[in-house]
DOTITI-221095 format. One line per 3 residues: number of its first residue (from 1); for each residue x, y, z of C-alpha. Coordinates in Angstrom, 3 decimals. Example, Ala and Ser with C-alpha at 12.3 -4.5 7.8 and 13.67 -1.06 7.14 Angstrom:
2
1) 12.300:-4.500:7.800 ~ 13.670:-1.060:7.140
# end
This chain:
152
1) -149.049:138.863:64.006 ~ -145.938:140.739:65.141 ~ -146.403:139.592:68.508
4) -146.681:135.920:67.295 ~ -143.257:136.371:65.359 ~ -141.519:137.994:68.779
7) -142.584:135.004:70.814 ~ -141.723:132.300:68.039 ~ -137.887:134.472:67.842
10) -137.869:134.551:71.748 ~ -138.396:130.911:72.052 ~ -135.910:130.269:69.035
13) -133.283:131.828:70.893 ~ -134.144:130.198:74.171 ~ -133.894:126.849:72.659
16) -130.771:127.082:70.576 ~ -126.978:128.159:71.457 ~ -123.831:125.992:71.522
19) -123.611:122.576:73.088 ~ -120.559:122.305:75.709 ~ -118.418:119.637:77.055
22) -116.106:119.420:80.027 ~ -112.570:120.403:78.911 ~ -109.333:119.623:79.721
25) -106.956:122.359:81.107 ~ -104.675:124.391:78.574 ~ -101.409:122.452:79.891
28) -103.005:118.852:78.816 ~ -104.663:120.450:75.584 ~ -101.129:121.690:74.817
31) -99.347:118.257:75.719 ~ -101.565:116.569:73.137 ~ -101.143:118.936:70.654
34) -97.325:118.561:70.556 ~ -98.208:115.073:68.501 ~ -95.800:113.079:70.589
37) -95.055:109.660:69.281 ~ -97.773:107.095:70.602 ~ -96.325:104.349:73.439
40) -94.379:101.488:72.197 ~ -96.792:99.398:70.050 ~ -99.594:101.932:69.853
43) -100.941:104.352:67.328 ~ -102.069:107.654:68.419 ~ -106.202:108.996:67.484
46) -107.201:112.352:67.072 ~ -110.957:112.627:66.840 ~ -112.583:116.137:66.468
49) -115.276:118.343:65.567 ~ -114.632:121.656:64.519 ~ -117.584:124.221:64.217
52) -120.091:124.478:61.341 ~ -123.662:122.533:61.277 ~ -125.308:121.458:64.291
55) -123.460:123.877:66.931 ~ -126.113:123.009:69.557 ~ -125.843:119.134:69.146
58) -123.835:116.771:71.384 ~ -122.978:113.094:69.821 ~ -121.053:110.299:71.708
61) -117.998:108.657:70.511 ~ -116.866:105.275:70.615 ~ -113.946:103.385:69.696
64) -114.192:99.630:69.908 ~ -117.193:100.261:71.833 ~ -115.820:102.225:74.653
67) -116.893:105.426:75.426 ~ -114.815:108.348:74.349 ~ -116.557:111.245:75.135
70) -119.282:113.515:73.669 ~ -118.323:115.795:70.954 ~ -119.319:119.643:70.765
73) -118.375:122.243:68.245 ~ -114.531:123.025:68.575 ~ -112.970:120.416:70.482
76) -110.970:117.079:70.206 ~ -110.165:114.176:71.980 ~ -106.658:111.956:71.933
79) -106.631:108.309:72.234 ~ -104.110:105.513:72.137 ~ -105.087:102.118:70.332
82) -103.259:98.932:69.823 ~ -101.072:99.435:66.720 ~ -101.276:97.217:63.434
85) -104.964:96.308:64.284 ~ -108.364:97.474:62.765 ~ -110.503:99.850:65.194
88) -113.754:100.526:64.747 ~ -114.752:104.469:65.697 ~ -118.374:105.047:66.123
91) -120.194:108.139:66.277 ~ -123.965:108.412:67.423 ~ -126.149:109.582:64.516
94) -129.795:109.996:64.209 ~ -131.618:106.423:64.031 ~ -128.062:104.249:64.731
97) -124.553:104.749:65.208 ~ -122.125:105.506:62.052 ~ -118.787:103.827:62.279
100) -115.826:104.117:60.478 ~ -112.884:100.854:60.585 ~ -109.459:102.081:60.722
103) -106.509:99.888:60.250 ~ -103.994:101.918:62.514 ~ -100.296:100.906:62.164
106) -97.970:101.363:65.534 ~ -96.591:104.580:65.874 ~ -98.499:106.836:63.571
109) -101.453:109.155:64.348 ~ -104.499:109.125:62.604 ~ -106.787:112.163:62.458
112) -110.572:111.791:62.324 ~ -113.184:114.410:61.944 ~ -116.699:114.156:63.005
115) -119.201:116.192:60.751 ~ -122.826:117.054:61.555 ~ -125.242:116.343:58.631
118) -129.280:117.342:58.515 ~ -131.539:114.785:59.806 ~ -135.091:113.683:59.640
121) -135.878:115.075:63.363 ~ -132.441:115.912:64.795 ~ -129.036:116.271:63.004
124) -126.930:113.405:61.961 ~ -123.362:112.836:62.551 ~ -120.553:111.119:60.462
127) -116.815:110.506:60.529 ~ -114.288:110.569:58.060 ~ -110.261:110.470:57.855
130) -108.399:113.410:57.236 ~ -104.770:113.527:56.239 ~ -101.948:114.720:58.882
133) -101.283:118.060:57.687 ~ -105.049:119.236:57.517 ~ -105.596:117.045:61.080
136) -102.889:118.962:62.836 ~ -103.851:122.452:61.445 ~ -107.585:121.848:62.869
139) -106.328:120.416:66.079 ~ -104.201:123.356:66.494 ~ -107.296:125.688:66.732
142) -109.656:123.388:69.167 ~ -109.447:122.592:72.851 ~ -109.364:119.252:74.263
145) -112.480:117.625:76.032 ~ -112.253:115.447:78.820 ~ -112.789:111.669:77.923
148) -115.262:108.982:79.245 ~ -118.384:110.989:79.662 ~ -120.987:109.750:77.214
151) -124.719:110.383:76.981 ~ -125.827:106.766:76.609
# end
């Protein structure tokens, strides 16, 4: 009985852990954390995932159907989109993508938090907008991931 428990515990440790993705340099990350104004006619999107549930799971993020990248705990992406337009931010989830529609005004920054949730077979993911104060505080603690690498 004890032997079986030890084997199960060892296997659980081998197959769990934290997901990781390729990260940008500290210089690039610090530049994004300066929250400079987006280019004329654009809005800035900070899409991030802090720690919590699902640390071993990576999930893709797309903006208007274009791959932004794969998320892992404690990271963020920054992207600029056309201002004064609606944009669809999507995250890979358990059975299909979950979408968030955002009307982005030129010159503004938007903060979108990805959160993990329990699923039937694997963890799912969702997206929510957060206010600027909370978003900036969260981003300050995270590293910036390299864009353009999705699993699908």
